[in-house]
C-alpha positions in Angstrom: 7.2 -37.2 -22.8 3.7 -36.1 -22.4 3.0 -38.6 -19.6 6.3 -37.9 -17.8 5.6 -34.2 -17.9 2.1 -34.7 -16.6 3.5 -36.9 -13.8 6.0 -34.1 -12.9 3.1 -31.6 -12.8 0.9 -33.9 -10.7 3.6 -34.9 -8.2 5.1 -31.4 -8.0 8.5 -32.9 -7.8 11.2 -34.5 -9.9 10.6 -37.7 -8.0 7.3 -39.2 -9.3 5.8 -42.7 -9.7 5.8 -44.4 -13.1 2.8 -42.9 -15.0 2.1 -46.3 -16.7 2.3 -48.7 -13.8 2.1 -46.5 -10.7 5.0 -48.5 -9.2 8.3 -47.2 -7.9 9.8 -43.8 -8.7 11.2 -43.3 -12.2 14.9 -42.7 -12.8 14.4 -40.3 -15.7 17.6 -39.3 -17.6 15.8 -36.4 -19.3 14.3 -34.9 -16.2 15.3 -31.4 -17.2 13.1 -31.6 -20.3 10.1 -32.8 -18.4 10.6 -30.2 -15.7 11.0 -27.5 -18.4 7.8 -28.6 -20.1 5.9 -28.7 -16.8 7.3 -25.2 -15.9 6.4 -23.8 -19.3 2.8 -25.1 -18.9 2.6 -23.5 -15.5 4.2 -20.1 -16.6 2.0 -19.8 -19.7 -1.1 -21.4 -18.1 -1.6 -23.4 -21.3 -2.4 -27.1 -21.7 0.1 -29.8 -22.6 -1.8 -30.2 -25.9 -1.2 -26.6 -26.8 2.5 -26.8 -25.8 3.2 -30.0 -27.7 1.4 -28.5 -30.7 3.1 -25.2 -31.0 6.6 -25.8 -29.5 8.0 -27.6 -32.6 7.2 -24.5 -34.7 8.8 -22.2 -32.1 11.9 -24.4 -31.9 12.2 -24.5 -35.7 12.0 -20.7 -35.9 14.7 -20.3 -33.3 16.8 -22.9 -35.0 16.6 -21.1 -38.2 17.3 -17.7 -36.7 20.3 -19.1 -34.8 21.7 -20.7 -38.0 21.2 -17.4 -39.8 23.1 -15.5 -37.0 26.0 -18.0 -37.1 26.2 -18.0 -40.9 26.0 -14.2 -41.4 29.0 -13.7 -39.0 31.2 -15.6 -41.4 33.2 -13.9 -44.1 31.4 -15.9 -46.7 27.9 -15.0 -45.5 26.1 -18.3 -45.6 23.3 -17.6 -43.1 20.4 -18.3 -45.3 21.9 -21.5 -46.7 22.5 -22.6 -43.1 18.9 -21.9 -42.3 17.8 -24.0 -45.2 20.0 -26.9 -44.1 18.7 -26.7 -40.6 15.1 -26.7 -41.8 15.9 -29.9 -43.8 16.9 -32.0 -40.8 15.0 -35.2 -41.2 12.1 -35.9 -38.9 10.7 -39.4 -38.8 9.7 -41.7 -36.0 13.2 -43.1 -36.0 15.0 -39.8 -36.2 13.1 -37.4 -34.0 14.0 -34.1 -35.5 12.7 -30.6 -34.8 9.2 -31.3 -36.0 8.5 -33.1 -32.7 8.6 -31.6 -29.3 11.2 -33.9 -27.8 14.4 -33.5 -25.8 16.6 -33.8 -28.9 15.0 -30.8 -30.6 15.4 -28.6 -27.6 19.0 -29.9 -27.2 19.7 -29.1 -30.9 18.7 -25.5 -30.2 21.1 -25.3 -27.3 23.9 -26.9 -29.3 23.5 -24.2 -32.0 23.5 -21.6 -29.1 26.8 -23.1 -27.9 28.2 -22.7 -31.4 27.1 -19.1 -31.4 28.7 -18.6 -28.0 32.1 -20.0 -29.0 32.1 -18.0 -32.2 31.8 -14.8 -30.3 35.4 -15.4 -29.0 34.9 -13.3 -25.9 35.9 -14.4 -22.4 32.7 -13.2 -20.9 30.6 -15.4 -23.3 32.8 -18.4 -22.5 31.6 -18.2 -18.9 28.2 -19.2 -20.2 29.5 -22.5 -21.7 29.4 -24.5 -18.4 25.8 -23.6 -17.5 24.5 -24.3 -21.0 26.3 -27.7 -21.0 24.8 -28.4 -17.6 21.3 -27.6 -18.9 22.0 -29.9 -21.9 23.0 -32.7 -19.5 19.7 -32.3 -17.7 17.6 -32.1 -20.9 19.3 -34.7 -23.0 22.7 -36.3 -22.0 23.6 -37.5 -25.5 23.2 -34.0 -27.0 25.3 -32.6 -24.2 28.1 -35.0 -25.2 27.7 -33.8 -28.8 28.0 -30.2 -27.6 31.2 -31.0 -25.7 32.6 -32.6 -28.9 31.7 -29.4 -30.8 33.5 -27.3 -28.2 36.5 -29.6 -28.1 36.8 -29.6 -31.9 36.6 -25.8 -32.0 39.4 -25.5 -29.4 41.6 -27.9 -31.4 41.0 -25.9 -34.6 41.9 -22.7 -32.7 45.1 -24.3 -31.4 46.0 -25.4 -34.9 45.6 -21.8 -36.1 48.0 -20.7 -33.2 45.2 -18.8 -31.4 46.1 -20.2 -28.0 44.7 -17.4 -25.9 41.2 -17.8 -27.4 41.3 -21.6 -27.2 42.2 -21.5 -23.6 39.3 -19.2 -22.7 36.8 -21.6 -24.4 
C-alpha cells in the first residue's frame, strides 16, 4: 500500500505505472484507499511514515467509539462490551486487522458506520447509504460486499418484524 500510495502521489493521477517494475499502468482494485492515503498526506503535510504509523491507532479509536455508540443505543446497553470485542479483532499477517493501516481496516470503520446509519431508522440517514457503499467499493470491494450483506440482513429482519416502512427506506 505504501508503494502504490507513493506512486499515486508521484503520478498525480489514479493511472500510474507499476512502482515495482515501471511497466504498464496498474489496474488497482483498491484505488480509493491509495487516493485517500495520498490525499491525507497532502492535506496534513505529513510523511507516509507518520501516516502509516499513527492511522492504525486513530482507526482503532474510531472503531471503538462507533461500537460504543451502536451498543449504547440498544435497550440492553452493551456499548462497552462491543468496544471490547472490536478491540479484540485479530491482527496477524494473514488476517490484517485494525492494527495495520490497510484497506480492510478503513473498510471496517465504514461498515460500522453503515450499521450506525441503518440503526438510526430515519429516511434522511438512509440517503447516505449509497455514497458510503460507493466509497467502500472504491476502498475495498470485498468489504463493500460485506456492508451490502449487513444492510440486506437488517432489511430482512425489519420485514420479519412487520416494519415494512422502515425496511423500504433502507
